[in-house]
N, C-alpha and C positions, 0 to 999 in steps of 0.2 A: 504496499499501499503506500504509495506515494508520502511523504510526508507533508506536514505543516509549509515546513518552510517550500518547499517546490513549486505546493499549491497556491500562495502566498505571492514566487515570484511570475506565476503563470499567469494569475488572475490581474497583478498590475502592466504586466506588458500587455494582458488582452486589451485593458482597459486605457491603452497610451496611442496604441491603434487604434482603439471604438476612436476617439476624441482623435482623430488625425485622418478620418475615414475611410480609413481603410475597408478595403472590400473580400466577403470571403473568408472572413477571418478562422481558421478550422485550430481547434485543440485537440491532438492524439496524445494522450496516455500509451508510453511506450514502453514501462518500466519492466512487464513480463517480458519483453520482448528483446531489448539491447540493455546493456551496459552503461551504453553513450550516456545517458540523463533521461528523467522521468518522465520530461513531456517533451514534445514538439509544437510549435506554435506557426502555425503558417499563415501570409495572408499577402495579397496583392493590392498594389496600387497603380493608378491610370497611366502614368510616366516617370522618369525617373527621377524628378523632381518630388515630387507625393511621395514614391517609394524611400528616398534619403530622409524626408521630413519624417516618416513613420520610427526611422531608424532613429533618428535624432529622439521622437519622443520617448520609443522605448531606453531608451543609453539613459538619458534624460532621468526619466523615472525613479527607474532599478537604480541608479549610481544616488539617487535624494535618499532611494530607501535603505543605501546602504549595499547595494551589489555591483560594483561595476564590471562592465563583462570582462571576460577572461579572455577571449578573444573576437574581434571581429574584420568579415570577410568580405571584400566584394563591395565597399561602399562609394567609391569612386566611380564605377562603372554602372550601380542601379539595376542593373538585370536580374541577380541575384544575391542580398546580403544575407550573411549570416552573423547572426550576432551568441555566443556562446556565456552563458551564465552558470554550466556547470547540470546543474539538475535541469534546467529547462533549456533548450536550442530554440531561436526565434528564427527562420526562412521568410523571406519578403523579398515580392518577384513581382516583376510588369510582367502585367498578361501571361504576355506571347511566353516566358521561359516559364511561369506556372504551368500550363497547358506543357510545354516540350517535356520538363522534371517530370511532372505529376508526383510529387512526394506523398502523395493521400492514396495514391497507389501500390508504390511502395514499401509503403509502410500502414498496409492495410490491417496487417495484424493486430498493431496496436486498436486501442479502443477513442475512437472520437469521445468526448465530451462536448459537455456547452460550458459556458460561465459558469449558469450557476451552479454547475457541480462542484466547482471550486468555492 
């Protein structure tokens, strides 16, 4: 069972994404499938600037809560930005790359949950 810490991180990240009008936000519990993390959060934006704004919002929100990102990848190109917080990993895509990489299909063994379940 994902601990309270990872649930709180996921909830904060979800709220930060909602604030920036992220599209199709998915929360996937992967703790029973992988040792990588407890949750993947996947969302998309309509353009380069929105995807970067979504990443900025997540980073700022979690940093203020005392959780700086362990690693950030892809920010400059903003096709696929990965924010690694250890217990949660946030994947932010432009629409085209989200369809291409289709992480929801790859991680279908995980359990998709709603924000209310956090």
